[in-house]
MARVOLO-111699 format. One record per residue (C-alpha): residue number from 1; residue in one letter; x, y, z. Coordinates in pm, whole numbers, plus 50000, padded with zeros to 5 digits. Example, Ala and Ser with C-alpha at 12.3 -4.5 7.8 and 13.67 -1.06 7.14 Angstrom:
2
 volo fivo    c1    c2    c3
    1    a 51230 49550 50780
    2    s 51367 49894 50714
# end
This chain:
81
 volo fivo    c1    c2    c3
    1    x 26132 68332 56147
    2    x 26008 67972 56201
    3    x 26281 67722 56123
    4    x 26586 67550 56267
    5    x 26876 67749 56411
    6    x 27217 67641 56538
    7    x 27290 67720 56901
    8    x 27666 67677 56914
    9    x 27857 67364 56818
   10    x 27637 67105 56986
   11    x 27272 67210 56994
   12    x 27002 67355 56769
   13    x 26644 67472 56812
   14    x 26341 67437 56589
   15    x 26105 67733 56631
   16    x 25740 67686 56537
   17    x 25523 67954 56381
   18    x 25365 68184 56636
   19    x 25001 68140 56728
   20    x 24764 68412 56845
   21    x 24624 68330 57188
   22    x 24454 68660 57265
   23    x 24440 69026 57172
   24    x 24803 69133 57112
   25    x 24918 68806 57268
   26    x 25117 68549 57070
   27    x 25317 68239 57163
   28    x 25575 68030 56977
   29    x 25746 67707 57080
   30    x 26108 67607 57043
   31    x 26228 67245 57065
   32    x 26596 67205 57154
   33    x 26793 66908 57022
   34    x 27152 66790 56987
   35    x 27287 66840 56638
   36    x 27440 66491 56622
   37    x 27104 66333 56713
   38    x 26809 66502 56550
   39    x 26575 66398 56828
   40    x 26443 66624 57100
   41    x 26626 66624 57430
   42    x 26299 66687 57606
   43    x 26339 67062 57644
   44    x 26071 67282 57492
   45    x 26061 67656 57550
   46    x 25777 67903 57492
   47    x 25826 68258 57372
   48    x 25556 68521 57420
   49    x 25509 68859 57258
   50    x 25270 69123 57132
   51    x 25306 68999 56774
   52    x 25402 68679 56596
   53    x 25760 68774 56511
   54    x 25837 68888 56867
   55    x 25706 68559 57008
   56    x 25919 68360 56763
   57    x 26231 68565 56840
   58    x 26171 68528 57213
   59    x 26142 68149 57177
   60    x 26480 68142 56999
   61    x 26640 68373 57258
   62    x 26507 68168 57550
   63    x 26647 67853 57387
   64    x 26989 68020 57355
   65    x 26990 68101 57727
   66    x 26878 67748 57819
   67    x 27158 67593 57611
   68    x 27418 67806 57791
   69    x 27330 67613 58107
   70    x 27350 67265 57949
   71    x 27651 67043 58017
   72    x 27888 67013 57724
   73    x 27863 66682 57537
   74    x 28166 66452 57542
   75    x 28457 66527 57310
   76    x 28348 66247 57077
   77    x 27992 66386 57060
   78    x 27961 66322 56684
   79    x 28038 65952 56736
   80    x 27826 65899 57048
   81    x 27509 65776 56877
# end
């Protein structure tokens, strides 16, 4: 499940591999970035779960919800570097 996933037309998230932090407790991080600028926009989310895959999925799902609240980039977003 770790990897980079598109979140609509403008944003993507890179999900890290989950790490065990306790008994049946895992976390995974997701870094959100604009697709036209592969640099972080400063938003990192943390997913938690009882196993590695659940934590990674939760990080991706939390990122999807966060992106829904972002303002839309300008119409010329691909050219605005």
